[in-house]
Every structure is written in C-alpha cells, then in structure tokens.
TIFI-759091 format. One line per 10 residues: number of its first residue (from 1); their letters; for each residue x, y, z of N, C-alpha, C, O. Coordinates in nm, 4 decimals. Atoms other than C-alpha are relative to their C-alpha. Layout:
residues N
NUM = A = X:Y:Z:X:Y:Z:X:Y:Z:X:Y:Z  ...
END
This chain:
residues 51
1 = MIEVCYDHFS = 0.0750:0.1229:0.0107:3.5358:3.9611:-4.0197:-0.1473:0.0283:0.0263:-0.1833:0.1269:0.0906  0.1434:-0.0095:-0.0235:3.1625:3.9111:-4.0205:-0.0534:-0.1345:0.0483:0.0076:-0.2389:0.0251  0.0713:0.1213:-0.0402:2.9252:3.6594:-3.8659:-0.1197:-0.0122:-0.0925:-0.1906:0.0856:-0.1161  0.1099:0.0202:0.0942:2.6730:3.5077:-4.1048:-0.1004:-0.1017:0.0514:-0.0692:-0.1846:0.1369  0.1061:0.0970:-0.0242:2.3485:3.3166:-4.0814:-0.0240:-0.0687:-0.1347:-0.0252:-0.0026:-0.2386  0.0193:0.0705:0.1265:2.2864:3.0470:-4.3414:-0.0944:-0.1179:0.0199:-0.1092:-0.1696:0.1307  0.0885:0.1158:-0.0034:2.0403:2.7720:-4.4271:0.0736:-0.1276:-0.0408:0.0452:-0.2358:0.0107  -0.0642:0.1193:0.0561:2.2728:2.5387:-4.6169:0.1333:0.0400:-0.0603:0.1492:0.1518:-0.1092  -0.1224:-0.0187:0.0776:2.6245:2.5056:-4.7510:0.0417:-0.1335:-0.0569:0.0088:-0.2390:-0.0027  -0.0513:0.1217:0.0615:2.7906:2.2562:-4.9795:0.1419:0.0273:-0.0467:0.1727:0.1353:-0.0971
11 = GERFRHGTSI = -0.1409:-0.0206:0.0316:3.1582:2.2056:-5.0406:0.0539:0.1080:0.0920:0.0480:0.0947:0.2142  -0.0463:-0.1144:-0.0779:3.3096:2.5322:-4.9276:-0.0744:0.1259:-0.0410:-0.0163:0.2344:-0.0445  0.0812:-0.1145:0.0417:3.0254:2.7588:-5.0413:-0.1297:0.0034:0.0781:-0.1973:-0.0983:0.0938  0.1291:-0.0177:-0.0647:2.7332:2.8978:-4.8500:-0.1075:0.0061:-0.1075:-0.0859:0.0627:-0.2147  0.1120:0.0028:0.0947:2.3999:2.8438:-5.0238:-0.1272:0.0418:0.0723:-0.1354:0.0321:0.1948  0.1368:-0.0167:-0.0477:2.0378:2.9482:-4.9781:-0.0150:0.0769:0.1315:0.0111:0.0231:0.2391  0.0379:-0.0758:-0.1185:1.9440:3.2229:-4.7377:0.1141:0.0501:0.0860:0.0986:0.0612:0.2076  -0.1127:-0.0505:-0.0775:2.2848:3.3542:-4.6338:-0.0163:0.1500:0.0214:-0.0458:0.2241:-0.0724  0.0068:-0.1429:-0.0286:2.2812:3.6910:-4.4602:0.1022:0.0371:0.1069:0.1421:-0.0464:0.1882  -0.0968:-0.0493:-0.0977:2.5217:3.9028:-4.2570:-0.0726:0.0309:0.1299:-0.1736:0.1012:0.1303
21 = LRWRPDKAPR = 0.0579:-0.0277:-0.1316:2.4433:3.9083:-3.8846:0.0652:0.1199:0.0660:-0.0033:0.2099:0.1145  -0.0703:-0.1101:-0.0652:2.7132:4.1394:-3.7514:0.1471:0.0001:-0.0380:0.2010:-0.1002:-0.0848  -0.1436:-0.0127:0.0177:3.0671:4.2657:-3.7862:0.0683:-0.0612:0.1212:0.0173:-0.0509:0.2328  -0.0748:0.0636:-0.1082:3.3246:4.0776:-3.5772:0.1433:0.0553:0.0052:0.2370:-0.0120:-0.0379  -0.1356:-0.0553:-0.0082:3.6206:4.3093:-3.5118:0.0883:-0.0755:0.0995:0.2102:-0.0583:0.1001  -0.0756:0.0764:-0.0991:3.7228:4.0735:-3.2289:0.0619:-0.1277:-0.0566:0.1357:-0.1960:0.0145  -0.0513:0.1228:0.0611:3.8083:3.7892:-3.4711:0.1000:0.0324:-0.1109:0.0779:0.1224:-0.1920  -0.0967:-0.0094:0.1096:4.1139:3.7569:-3.6936:-0.0418:-0.0997:-0.1087:-0.1021:-0.2022:-0.0766  0.0389:0.0925:0.1075:4.0630:3.5915:-4.0357:0.0467:-0.1429:0.0227:-0.0255:-0.2363:-0.0123  -0.0518:0.1361:-0.0220:4.2788:3.2923:-3.9342:-0.0802:-0.0775:0.1047:-0.0685:-0.1997:0.1135
31 = QCSFEQLKQK = 0.0833:0.0659:-0.1008:4.0336:3.2195:-3.6490:-0.1299:-0.0549:-0.0594:-0.2026:-0.1280:0.0077  0.1269:0.0387:0.0628:3.7483:3.1600:-3.8931:0.0260:-0.1026:-0.1098:0.0963:-0.0745:-0.2069  -0.0213:0.1060:0.0979:3.7387:2.8328:-4.0846:-0.1249:-0.0870:-0.0102:-0.2163:-0.0771:0.0717  0.1122:0.0920:0.0169:3.4996:2.5700:-4.2123:0.0005:-0.1092:0.1065:-0.1011:-0.1761:0.1257  -0.0056:0.0957:-0.1101:3.6167:2.3459:-3.9266:-0.1030:0.0346:0.1078:-0.1554:-0.0547:0.1744  0.0981:-0.0440:-0.0993:3.3868:2.5528:-3.7024:-0.1404:-0.0488:-0.0333:-0.2250:-0.0606:0.0553  0.1346:0.0357:0.0443:3.0874:2.4402:-3.9065:-0.0309:-0.1489:0.0091:-0.1467:-0.1896:-0.0003  0.0222:0.1444:-0.0054:3.1378:2.0663:-3.8736:-0.0809:-0.0359:0.1236:-0.0515:0.0086:0.2346  0.0865:0.0423:-0.1094:2.8679:1.9065:-3.6623:0.0346:-0.1428:0.0392:0.0740:-0.2241:-0.0445  -0.0224:0.1355:-0.0465:2.9096:1.5997:-3.4499:-0.1179:-0.0876:-0.0410:-0.2332:-0.0450:-0.0358
41 = VADPMKLLKQ = 0.1039:0.0943:0.0395:2.7182:1.2961:-3.5710:-0.0423:-0.0786:0.1240:0.0406:-0.1397:0.1915  0.0518:0.0719:-0.1169:2.4953:1.1481:-3.3016:-0.0166:-0.1482:-0.0333:-0.0523:-0.1845:-0.1454  0.0203:0.1429:0.0146:2.4847:0.7728:-3.2504:-0.1442:-0.0313:0.0425:-0.1751:-0.0235:0.1614  0.1397:0.0246:-0.0346:2.1117:0.6818:-3.2673:-0.0185:-0.1135:0.1003:-0.1170:-0.1146:0.1740  0.0114:0.1109:-0.0936:2.1745:0.3624:-3.0693:0.0169:0.0468:0.1445:-0.0419:-0.0116:0.2355  -0.0174:-0.0551:-0.1343:2.2876:0.5680:-2.7689:-0.1294:0.0625:0.0497:-0.1547:0.0659:0.1701  0.1276:-0.0602:-0.0381:1.9492:0.7399:-2.7728:-0.0988:-0.1072:0.0490:-0.1864:-0.0789:0.1307  0.0913:0.1083:-0.0359:1.7740:0.4031:-2.7379:0.0367:-0.0675:0.1324:-0.0478:-0.1287:0.1978  -0.0457:0.0636:-0.1227:1.9822:0.2840:-2.4449:-0.0489:0.0773:0.1220:-0.0348:0.1994:0.1287  0.0454:-0.0631:-0.1228:1.8313:0.3540:-2.1055:0.0999:-0.0338:0.1109:0.1535:-0.1444:0.1180
51 = K = -0.0928:0.0215:-0.1121:2.0462:0.3957:-1.7986:-0.0745:-0.0298:0.1260:-0.0131:-0.0506:0.2306
END
C-alpha cells in the first residue's frame, strides 16, 4: 500500500496534484477505503452560538 497526497477527488478517482508520499507496508489493502476520506460537515450555527 501507499499513502498519497491529493488536491481533489471526485467519485472514486483522485484528481489534480496527486502524488505518492510513502510506502505503507503496515497497512493491508482492506484497511484502505474511500470511507477514510469522508469529512464531517460542520454546522455553521454551532459556530455562532456562544457558551
């Protein structure tokens, strides 16, 4: 497995500026999925609330 750096991806394809960072002999292929790339969506209203 390898670790990559990327600027953008769409669908299930990396786009624009993808490069290999390093080899990952510690990872099995089944441990690497697009699920890892999903980002949490922040609620902007929570940012406005003061405690």
